[in-house]
Each structure stands twice: as structure tokens, then as C-alpha cells.
KETOR-282650 format. One line per 2 residues: number of its first residue (from 1); for each residue x, y, z of N, C-alpha, C, O, CB. Coordinates in Angstrom, 2 decimals, m for minus. Glycine has a CB too. Layout:
<sites>
NUM	X/Y/Z/X/Y/Z/X/Y/Z/X/Y/Z/X/Y/Z ~ ...
</sites>
This chain:
<sites>
1	82.60/144.74/81.35/82.89/145.51/80.16/84.38/145.55/79.83/84.77/145.61/78.67/82.37/146.90/80.32 ~ 85.19/145.52/80.88/86.63/145.59/80.67/87.16/144.38/79.91/88.16/144.50/79.20/87.34/145.71/81.99
3	86.51/143.23/80.05/87.01/142.03/79.37/86.82/142.13/77.87/87.63/141.56/77.12/86.30/140.80/79.89 ~ 85.81/142.81/77.40/85.61/142.99/75.95/86.74/143.80/75.34/87.21/143.49/74.25/84.27/143.67/75.68
5	87.17/144.86/76.05/88.29/145.67/75.56/89.58/144.86/75.57/90.38/144.95/74.64/88.46/146.93/76.42 ~ 89.77/144.06/76.61/90.97/143.24/76.70/91.01/142.22/75.57/92.07/141.99/74.98/91.03/142.53/78.05
7	89.87/141.60/75.27/89.83/140.61/74.20/90.16/141.24/72.85/90.86/140.66/72.03/88.45/139.93/74.14 ~ 89.64/142.47/72.63/89.93/143.16/71.36/91.41/143.53/71.28/92.02/143.44/70.22/89.05/144.42/71.22
9	91.98/143.95/72.40/93.40/144.31/72.41/94.26/143.08/72.13/95.23/143.15/71.38/93.79/144.94/73.77 ~ 93.90/141.95/72.73/94.63/140.71/72.49/94.47/140.28/71.03/95.43/139.82/70.42/94.15/139.60/73.44
11	93.28/140.42/70.48/93.04/140.04/69.09/93.88/140.88/68.15/94.38/140.38/67.14/91.55/140.18/68.74 ~ 94.05/142.19/68.47/94.88/143.05/67.61/96.34/142.66/67.68/97.07/142.84/66.70/94.72/144.51/68.02
13	96.78/142.14/68.79/98.18/141.77/68.97/98.43/140.29/68.71/99.47/139.74/69.08/98.64/142.12/70.37 ~ 97.48/139.65/68.07/97.58/138.21/67.84/98.58/137.93/66.72/98.23/137.87/65.54/96.19/137.62/67.47
15	99.81/137.75/67.12/100.89/137.41/66.18/101.19/135.93/66.40/101.34/135.49/67.54/102.18/138.31/66.39 ~ 101.27/135.20/65.33/101.52/133.77/65.49/102.91/133.53/66.07/103.84/134.29/65.81/101.38/133.05/64.14
17	103.03/132.51/66.85/104.29/132.16/67.48/105.34/131.86/66.42/106.51/132.22/66.58/104.10/130.95/68.43 ~ 104.94/131.21/65.34/105.89/130.89/64.27/106.46/132.16/63.64/107.67/132.25/63.42/105.22/130.03/63.20
19	105.61/133.13/63.36/106.08/134.37/62.75/107.00/135.11/63.69/108.03/135.63/63.26/104.90/135.27/62.35 ~ 106.68/135.16/64.95/107.51/135.83/65.94/108.86/135.11/66.06/109.90/135.77/66.16/106.80/135.87/67.30
21	108.84/133.79/66.06/110.08/133.01/66.14/110.96/133.26/64.92/112.17/133.45/65.06/109.76/131.51/66.27 ~ 110.38/133.26/63.73/111.16/133.50/62.50/111.79/134.89/62.52/112.97/135.04/62.19/110.27/133.35/61.27
23	111.01/135.88/62.89/111.52/137.24/62.91/112.65/137.38/63.93/113.69/137.95/63.62/110.39/138.24/63.22 ~ 112.45/136.86/65.13/113.49/136.97/66.15/114.72/136.16/65.76/115.84/136.60/66.02/112.96/136.51/67.52
25	114.55/134.99/65.15/115.69/134.18/64.71/116.49/134.91/63.65/117.72/134.92/63.68/115.22/132.83/64.17 ~ 115.79/135.51/62.70/116.48/136.24/61.64/117.26/137.42/62.23/118.39/137.67/61.83/115.48/136.74/60.58
27	116.66/138.14/63.16/117.34/139.27/63.78/118.57/138.83/64.56/119.61/139.49/64.51/116.39/140.03/64.70 ~ 118.46/137.72/65.26/119.61/137.20/66.01/120.72/136.79/65.06/121.88/137.12/65.29/119.20/136.00/66.88
29	120.37/136.07/63.98/121.39/135.66/63.01/122.04/136.87/62.34/123.25/136.87/62.11/120.78/134.75/61.95 ~ 121.25/137.88/62.02/121.79/139.08/61.41/122.75/139.78/62.37/123.81/140.25/61.96/120.67/140.04/60.99
31	122.38/139.84/63.64/123.25/140.45/64.65/124.55/139.67/64.78/125.63/140.26/64.80/122.54/140.53/66.00 ~ 124.46/138.34/64.86/125.66/137.51/64.99/126.57/137.69/63.78/127.78/137.82/63.92/125.27/136.03/65.16
33	125.97/137.70/62.59/126.77/137.83/61.37/127.43/139.20/61.26/128.47/139.33/60.63/125.91/137.57/60.14 ~ 126.83/140.23/61.86/127.39/141.57/61.73/128.38/141.90/62.84/129.05/142.93/62.77/126.28/142.58/61.73
35	128.49/141.05/63.86/129.41/141.30/64.95/130.84/140.97/64.54/131.08/140.24/63.57/129.02/140.49/66.18 ~ 131.75/141.50/65.28/133.15/141.15/65.06/133.83/142.08/64.10/133.31/143.15/63.76/133.26/139.74/64.56
37	135.00/141.67/63.67/135.84/142.47/62.80/135.22/142.58/61.43/134.78/141.57/60.87/137.23/141.86/62.70 ~ 135.16/143.77/60.87/134.52/144.00/59.58/135.53/144.06/58.44/135.19/144.49/57.34/133.73/145.29/59.62
39	136.76/143.63/58.66/137.76/143.63/57.59/137.54/142.42/56.70/136.75/141.52/57.02/139.19/143.62/58.18 ~ 138.23/142.40/55.60/138.11/141.28/54.66/138.64/140.01/55.31/139.71/140.03/55.92/138.87/141.58/53.35
41	137.91/138.90/55.18/138.36/137.65/55.79/139.54/137.07/55.03/139.73/137.35/53.84/137.22/136.64/55.84 ~ 140.32/136.27/55.71/141.47/135.60/55.12/141.06/134.17/54.83/140.47/133.51/55.70/142.74/135.65/56.05
43	141.35/133.68/53.64/140.97/132.31/53.27/141.87/131.31/53.98/143.09/131.35/53.84/141.05/132.12/51.74 ~ 141.25/130.42/54.74/141.94/129.33/55.40/141.19/128.07/55.04/140.05/127.89/55.45/142.03/129.54/56.97
45	141.81/127.18/54.27/141.09/125.97/53.87/140.79/125.10/55.09/141.57/125.02/56.03/141.90/125.17/52.84 ~ 139.63/124.45/55.04/139.24/123.56/56.14/140.13/122.32/56.14/140.85/122.05/55.18/137.75/123.16/56.02
47	140.07/121.59/57.23/140.85/120.37/57.34/140.54/119.40/56.20/141.45/118.78/55.63/140.59/119.70/58.69 ~ 139.25/119.26/55.86/138.84/118.37/54.78/139.40/118.81/53.43/139.82/117.98/52.63/137.32/118.29/54.71
49	139.41/120.12/53.18/139.94/120.62/51.91/141.44/120.38/51.82/141.95/120.01/50.76/139.62/122.12/51.74 ~ 142.16/120.58/52.93/143.60/120.33/52.93/143.87/118.86/52.66/144.75/118.51/51.87/144.23/120.76/54.28
51	143.12/118.00/53.33/143.31/116.56/53.19/143.01/116.12/51.75/143.74/115.31/51.19/142.41/115.80/54.17 ~ 141.92/116.68/51.16/141.57/116.31/49.79/142.62/116.79/48.80/142.88/116.12/47.81/140.20/116.88/49.41
53	143.24/117.95/49.07/144.26/118.47/48.17/145.53/117.64/48.23/146.24/117.51/47.24/144.58/119.92/48.51 ~ 145.82/117.06/49.41/147.03/116.27/49.58/146.89/114.84/49.05/147.88/114.25/48.61/147.41/116.23/51.04
55	145.69/114.28/49.10/145.49/112.89/48.71/145.13/112.78/47.23/144.24/113.48/46.75/144.39/112.26/49.56 ~ 145.84/111.92/46.50/145.47/111.73/45.10/144.15/110.95/44.99/143.81/110.16/45.88/146.59/110.99/44.34
57	143.44/111.18/43.92/142.18/110.48/43.70/142.49/109.11/43.12/143.19/108.98/42.11/141.23/111.29/42.75 ~ 141.96/108.09/43.76/142.12/106.72/43.28/141.05/106.47/42.23/139.89/106.85/42.43/142.03/105.68/44.46
59	141.41/105.84/41.13/140.47/105.64/40.02/139.18/104.99/40.46/138.11/105.37/39.97/141.12/104.80/38.95 ~ 139.23/104.02/41.35/138.03/103.30/41.73/137.19/103.99/42.80/136.10/103.52/43.13/138.40/101.95/42.21
61	137.67/105.09/43.36/136.97/105.75/44.44/136.02/106.82/43.89/136.36/108.00/43.86/137.96/106.37/45.43 ~ 134.86/106.39/43.47/133.88/107.28/42.83/133.39/108.36/43.79/133.23/109.51/43.37/132.70/106.47/42.32
63	133.15/108.03/45.05/132.63/109.01/46.02/133.62/110.15/46.22/133.22/111.31/46.29/132.33/108.32/47.36 ~ 134.92/109.82/46.33/135.92/110.88/46.53/136.04/111.74/45.28/136.19/112.96/45.38/137.29/110.26/46.90
65	135.99/111.13/44.10/136.06/111.88/42.85/134.89/112.85/42.74/135.06/114.01/42.35/136.07/110.92/41.63 ~ 133.68/112.38/43.10/132.50/113.25/43.05/132.60/114.38/44.06/132.18/115.50/43.78/131.23/112.43/43.32
67	133.17/114.10/45.23/133.31/115.14/46.25/134.26/116.23/45.78/134.00/117.41/46.01/133.82/114.54/47.57 ~ 135.36/115.86/45.11/136.29/116.86/44.59/135.67/117.67/43.46/135.89/118.87/43.37/137.58/116.19/44.11
69	134.90/117.01/42.60/134.28/117.71/41.49/133.17/118.65/41.97/132.87/119.64/41.31/133.71/116.71/40.48 ~ 132.57/118.34/43.11/131.47/119.16/43.62/131.96/120.47/44.23/131.19/121.43/44.31/130.69/118.39/44.65
71	133.24/120.53/44.65/133.76/121.77/45.20/133.90/122.80/44.09/134.31/122.45/42.98/135.12/121.54/45.90 ~ 133.55/124.06/44.37/133.69/125.09/43.35/135.16/125.38/43.08/136.02/125.10/43.91/132.97/126.37/43.77
73	135.44/125.93/41.91/136.80/126.32/41.58/137.22/127.42/42.54/136.56/128.45/42.65/136.91/126.79/40.10 ~ 138.32/127.19/43.24/138.77/128.19/44.20/139.91/129.00/43.62/140.62/128.56/42.72/139.19/127.52/45.52
75	140.05/130.18/44.17/141.05/131.10/43.69/141.89/131.56/44.87/141.76/132.69/45.33/140.41/132.31/42.96 ~ 142.75/130.67/45.37/143.53/130.93/46.57/144.53/132.05/46.31/144.86/132.79/47.24/144.24/129.67/47.03
77	145.04/132.20/45.10/146.04/133.22/44.81/145.44/134.60/44.67/146.18/135.58/44.61/146.78/132.86/43.54 ~ 144.12/134.74/44.63/143.49/136.04/44.54/143.53/136.64/43.15/143.59/137.86/43.02/144.13/136.97/45.50
79	143.50/135.83/42.12/143.60/136.35/40.76/142.25/136.53/40.09/142.20/136.57/38.86/144.45/135.44/39.94 ~ 141.18/136.64/40.82/139.90/136.85/40.17/138.71/136.74/41.08/137.78/137.54/40.99/139.74/135.90/39.06
81	138.70/135.76/41.96/137.54/135.56/42.82/137.71/136.24/44.16/138.83/136.39/44.64/137.31/134.08/43.02 ~ 136.61/136.66/44.77/136.68/137.28/46.09/137.00/136.26/47.18/136.96/135.05/46.95/135.38/137.98/46.41
83	137.32/136.77/48.36/137.61/135.91/49.50/136.38/135.10/49.91/135.25/135.41/49.51/138.12/136.74/50.69 ~ 136.62/134.09/50.70/135.52/133.27/51.23/134.73/134.07/52.26/135.31/134.79/53.06/136.06/131.96/51.85
85	133.41/133.94/52.25/132.61/134.59/53.29/132.95/133.99/54.66/133.20/132.79/54.77/131.09/134.45/52.99 ~ 132.95/134.80/55.69/133.25/134.33/57.04/131.99/134.38/57.90/131.01/135.05/57.57/134.38/135.20/57.69
87	132.03/133.65/59.00/130.96/133.73/59.99/129.66/133.09/59.57/128.60/133.57/59.95/130.71/135.13/60.32 ~ 129.71/132.02/58.79/128.48/131.35/58.35/127.78/130.71/59.55/128.37/129.90/60.26/128.79/130.29/57.27
89	126.52/131.08/59.76/125.70/130.51/60.83/124.36/130.09/60.23/123.94/130.61/59.20/125.50/131.53/62.00 ~ 123.71/129.16/60.89/122.42/128.69/60.40/121.49/128.33/61.53/121.92/128.05/62.65/122.60/127.49/59.48
91	120.19/128.34/61.22/119.17/128.04/62.22/118.03/127.31/61.54/117.52/127.75/60.51/118.67/129.32/62.92 ~ 117.63/126.17/62.12/116.46/125.44/61.63/115.24/125.95/62.36/115.21/125.96/63.59/116.63/123.89/61.83
93	114.23/126.38/61.63/113.04/127.00/62.23/111.87/126.02/62.39/110.83/126.40/62.93/112.60/128.16/61.38 ~ 112.03/124.81/61.94/110.93/123.86/61.97/110.34/123.68/60.57/109.68/122.68/60.30/109.84/124.31/62.95
95	110.58/124.65/59.70/110.08/124.59/58.32/111.17/124.88/57.30/111.08/124.45/56.15/108.94/125.56/58.14 ~ 112.19/125.62/57.71/113.25/126.01/56.78/114.55/126.21/57.55/114.58/126.21/58.78/112.87/127.30/56.01
97	115.63/126.38/56.79/116.93/126.69/57.38/117.29/128.10/56.96/117.31/128.42/55.77/118.04/125.65/56.94 ~ 117.57/128.95/57.95/117.98/130.33/57.67/119.49/130.40/57.83/120.03/130.01/58.87/117.26/131.35/58.62
99	120.18/130.89/56.80/121.63/131.04/56.82/121.98/132.53/56.77/121.28/133.31/56.12/122.29/130.27/55.64 ~ 123.05/132.90/57.45/123.56/134.27/57.40/125.08/134.21/57.53/125.62/133.28/58.13/122.93/135.17/58.54
101	125.76/135.20/56.97/127.22/135.25/57.01/127.66/136.70/56.88/126.85/137.58/56.59/127.86/134.37/55.89 ~ 128.95/136.94/57.09/129.48/138.29/56.98/129.64/138.66/55.51/130.05/137.84/54.69/130.82/138.42/57.72
103	129.32/139.89/55.20/129.44/140.40/53.85/130.91/140.50/53.46/131.74/140.94/54.26/128.74/141.77/53.71 ~ 131.24/140.10/52.24/132.59/140.28/51.71/132.61/141.65/51.05/131.93/141.87/50.06/133.00/139.13/50.69
105	133.40/142.56/51.62/133.38/143.96/51.15/134.60/144.28/50.28/135.67/143.71/50.44/133.34/144.90/52.35 ~ 134.38/145.22/49.37/135.48/145.78/48.59/136.13/144.86/47.58/137.27/145.10/47.19/136.50/146.26/49.50
107	135.45/143.82/47.15/136.05/142.88/46.21/135.15/142.61/45.01/135.31/141.60/44.33/136.37/141.57/46.91 ~ 134.21/143.50/44.76/133.35/143.36/43.60/132.38/142.20/43.67/132.05/141.60/42.64/134.18/143.22/42.39
109	131.92/141.86/44.85/130.98/140.74/45.01/129.62/141.14/44.45/129.05/142.16/44.83/130.87/140.31/46.50 ~ 129.11/140.30/43.54/127.79/140.54/42.95/126.72/139.69/43.60/125.56/140.09/43.68/127.83/140.26/41.44
111	127.10/138.50/44.08/126.14/137.60/44.72/126.90/136.55/45.51/128.13/136.48/45.50/125.21/136.94/43.66 ~ 126.13/135.73/46.20/126.67/134.62/46.98/125.96/133.35/46.52/124.75/133.35/46.31/126.49/134.85/48.52
113	126.71/132.27/46.36/126.13/130.98/45.99/126.11/130.08/47.21/127.08/129.99/47.96/126.92/130.31/44.83 ~ 124.98/129.42/47.39/124.78/128.55/48.54/124.77/127.11/48.06/124.03/126.75/47.14/123.46/128.91/49.29
115	125.61/126.29/48.69/125.71/124.87/48.33/125.25/124.04/49.52/125.48/124.39/50.68/127.18/124.49/47.92 ~ 124.58/122.90/49.20/124.02/122.04/50.24/124.26/120.58/49.90/124.28/120.20/48.73/122.51/122.30/50.42
117	124.45/119.78/50.94/124.56/118.33/50.80/123.75/117.69/51.92/123.73/118.18/53.05/126.04/117.86/50.84 ~ 123.09/116.58/51.58/122.39/115.82/52.62/122.92/114.39/52.65/122.18/113.44/52.88/120.85/115.83/52.37
119	124.21/114.26/52.40/124.86/112.95/52.45/125.67/112.65/51.21/126.65/111.91/51.28/123.83/111.88/52.64 ~ 125.29/113.21/50.08/126.03/112.98/48.85/126.90/114.17/48.50/127.41/114.86/49.38/125.07/112.68/47.70
121	127.06/114.39/47.23/127.86/115.51/46.75/127.12/116.83/47.00/125.89/116.86/47.06/128.18/115.35/45.25 ~ 127.88/117.90/47.15/127.28/119.21/47.31/126.64/119.64/45.99/127.19/119.40/44.91/128.33/120.24/47.78
123	125.48/120.28/46.10/124.80/120.85/44.94/124.43/122.28/45.26/124.13/122.62/46.41/123.54/120.02/44.56 ~ 124.46/123.13/44.24/124.06/124.52/44.45/122.57/124.56/44.71/121.78/124.09/43.89/124.45/125.41/43.23
125	122.18/125.12/45.84/120.78/125.17/46.23/120.18/126.55/46.06/118.96/126.71/46.12/120.62/124.72/47.66 ~ 121.02/127.55/45.84/120.49/128.89/45.64/121.56/129.93/45.47/122.76/129.64/45.55/119.61/129.26/46.77
127	121.12/131.16/45.23/122.01/132.29/45.07/121.32/133.50/45.69/120.10/133.65/45.60/122.37/132.55/43.56 ~ 122.11/134.37/46.32/121.54/135.51/47.01/122.40/136.75/46.79/123.63/136.65/46.83/121.41/135.23/48.51
129	121.78/137.90/46.55/122.55/139.13/46.41/122.98/139.70/47.77/123.82/140.60/47.82/121.74/140.17/45.64 ~ 122.41/139.20/48.85/122.72/139.67/50.20/123.33/138.54/51.02/123.22/137.38/50.62/121.45/140.23/50.89
131	123.97/138.84/52.14/124.58/137.78/52.96/123.58/137.05/53.86/123.81/136.92/55.07/125.68/138.38/53.81 ~ 122.49/136.59/53.28/121.49/135.80/54.00/120.71/134.98/52.99/120.57/135.38/51.83/120.53/136.72/54.84
133	120.22/133.82/53.43/119.47/132.93/52.53/118.57/132.05/53.37/118.95/131.61/54.45/120.44/132.07/51.65 ~ 117.37/131.78/52.87/116.45/130.86/53.52/116.23/129.67/52.60/115.77/129.82/51.47/115.10/131.55/53.87
135	116.56/128.49/53.10/116.36/127.24/52.35/115.05/126.63/52.83/114.99/126.02/53.90/117.57/126.24/52.55 ~ 114.01/126.81/52.04/112.69/126.29/52.39/112.45/124.88/51.91/111.39/124.31/52.15/111.64/127.18/51.84
137	113.43/124.31/51.23/113.28/122.97/50.67/114.03/121.96/51.52/114.96/121.30/51.04/113.78/122.94/49.21 ~ 113.63/121.84/52.80/114.29/120.91/53.71/113.26/119.93/54.27/112.06/120.20/54.28/115.00/121.67/54.86
139	113.76/118.79/54.71/112.93/117.74/55.27/113.36/117.53/56.72/114.55/117.54/57.03/113.06/116.41/54.45 ~ 112.39/117.35/57.60/112.69/117.16/59.01/113.42/115.84/59.23/113.10/114.84/58.59/111.41/117.20/59.84
141	114.39/115.85/60.14/115.13/114.64/60.49/116.32/114.35/59.60/116.82/113.23/59.59/114.21/113.48/60.46 ~ 116.79/115.34/58.84/117.91/115.16/57.93/119.06/116.07/58.36/118.84/117.20/58.78/117.49/115.46/56.45
143	120.29/115.56/58.26/121.48/116.37/58.52/121.91/117.01/57.20/122.28/116.32/56.26/122.63/115.51/59.13 ~ 121.86/118.34/57.15/122.28/119.09/55.96/123.62/119.75/56.23/123.88/120.21/57.34/121.22/120.14/55.56
145	124.46/119.79/55.22/125.74/120.51/55.27/125.66/121.65/54.27/125.17/121.46/53.15/126.97/119.55/54.97 ~ 126.14/122.82/54.66/126.09/124.01/53.81/127.45/124.68/53.74/128.22/124.62/54.69/125.03/124.99/54.32
147	127.73/125.32/52.62/128.81/126.29/52.53/128.39/127.34/51.51/127.50/127.11/50.70/130.17/125.62/52.15 ~ 129.06/128.49/51.56/128.72/129.63/50.72/129.97/130.13/50.03/131.06/130.08/50.60/128.06/130.77/51.55
149	129.83/130.61/48.80/130.93/131.25/48.09/130.49/132.65/47.66/129.30/132.90/47.46/131.37/130.41/46.85 ~ 131.45/133.54/47.53/131.18/134.88/47.02/131.51/134.87/45.53/132.48/134.25/45.10/132.02/135.98/47.78
151	130.69/135.57/44.74/130.88/135.60/43.29/131.07/137.04/42.85/130.24/137.91/43.11/129.67/134.95/42.54 ~ 132.19/137.29/42.17/132.48/138.58/41.56/132.75/138.33/40.09/131.87/137.87/39.36/133.70/139.31/42.26
153	133.97/138.62/39.65/134.37/138.26/38.29/134.46/136.74/38.15/134.21/136.19/37.08/135.73/138.91/37.92 ~ 134.81/136.09/39.25/134.87/134.62/39.32/134.30/134.20/40.67/134.06/135.04/41.54/136.35/134.08/39.13
155	134.10/132.92/40.83/133.61/132.39/42.09/134.78/132.16/43.02/135.76/131.51/42.64/132.80/131.09/41.88 ~ 134.69/132.67/44.24/135.76/132.53/45.22/135.70/131.21/45.93/134.86/130.36/45.63/135.69/133.64/46.21
157	136.60/131.02/46.89/136.66/129.77/47.65/135.47/129.64/48.60/134.82/130.64/48.91/137.97/129.68/48.44 ~ 135.18/128.44/49.06/134.03/128.24/49.94/134.30/128.69/51.37/135.44/128.68/51.84/133.63/126.78/49.95
159	133.22/129.10/52.04/133.28/129.40/53.46/133.42/128.11/54.23/133.25/127.02/53.68/132.01/130.18/53.92 ~ 133.74/128.21/55.49/133.80/127.03/56.35/132.42/126.37/56.37/131.40/127.04/56.52/134.25/127.41/57.80
161	132.40/125.07/56.20/131.14/124.31/56.15/130.47/124.28/57.51/131.13/124.19/58.55/131.40/122.88/55.65 ~ 129.12/124.34/57.50/128.37/124.15/58.73/127.39/123.00/58.53/127.05/122.63/57.41/127.61/125.44/59.14
163	126.95/122.42/59.65/126.00/121.31/59.62/124.77/121.70/60.41/124.86/122.25/61.51/126.63/120.00/60.20 ~ 123.60/121.40/59.83/122.33/121.70/60.47/121.50/120.41/60.50/121.24/119.83/59.45/121.56/122.85/59.73
165	121.10/119.98/61.68/120.21/118.83/61.83/118.80/119.35/61.96/118.50/120.12/62.88/120.61/117.95/63.06 ~ 117.93/118.94/61.05/116.56/119.45/61.03/115.68/118.62/61.96/114.86/117.81/61.51/115.99/119.45/59.60
167	115.87/118.84/63.26/115.05/118.18/64.27/114.48/119.21/65.20/115.14/120.21/65.51/115.88/117.14/65.06 ~ 113.27/119.00/65.65/112.63/119.87/66.62/112.75/119.18/67.97/112.37/118.02/68.12/111.14/120.16/66.25
169	113.28/119.90/68.93/113.47/119.31/70.28/112.21/119.41/71.09/112.18/118.97/72.24/114.61/119.99/71.02
</sites>
């Protein structure tokens, strides 16, 4: 008789492994994004952005021209756009990529724009009112690059780029 009760108890607690993994992954990413200093981040351009700013665009170099045009308008002087979001992290769940970052506080941020590239130019893949985003439009076995910008009166500079390889080990 005891086995019937045990089976019913197990059936009530039958949570799919995928759902449990997604929930725990999201909680871990939220914890990581909320840790650390909560002050406004300081914009530091990445090595690639510095290099692109220093190198002139050659007329025949279409790929470099497209890469520069794909970057959002940045506001390094602070005359309108909020600072870049800090602490961008991502996790591939087997079906989607979950992104999280630190909230940009006190600068009139209305939303965050998420940009993605899978080898070509960056394209805006979504927008979120909160410092988290799930990209459900991914294909397994592809290397994706992401960055995020904060949007207030204007769009701010991009966060440090991250790379996510959509492979299951």
C-alpha cells in the first residue's frame, strides 16, 4: 500500500528537468547580475571599438564598413544617452539563450536593446524593459555574439560583447 502513496507523491512533484534547469539557470544569472557594486558603470570601449575608431574605413572594405554602421550611435560624452550596461552574462539552455546584465540606474533608462550577430553584422534582436532577455530564435551549433545598450532619451553605448556557442555537451 505504501508504494501507491509514493507513486502519487512522485507524480505530484513531477517537474520536467528542462523546466527545473531553466528556472535554476535564470535564478543563477539574476544572482550573478545583481552581485557586485551597484553604482553606475563607467563606459570603457572594448579593444575592437578602440581599434575601429582609430582605423579609417577603406572604400573597398565592405565588411568593415558594415561593422561600423551596425554599431549603435554612442554617446561617450554623456550628452543624452545612458551609460553602457555592465555585467552582461548569457547561458544556452539547449533551446534558447538567456541574457542578464546589471540595471543602469538613475539615468532615465526606459528599455534595453539587445543586438546579436552570428558571423555578419550585428542586428537588433529584441528590446526589454528589464535587465534580462531570452532569445528563443537560436540554432544549435552556432556561435552567437551579443551586446546590449540602454535607451533613455537616446541610445547609450554598447555593453561589453559576449559570445555564446549553442552546443550541448
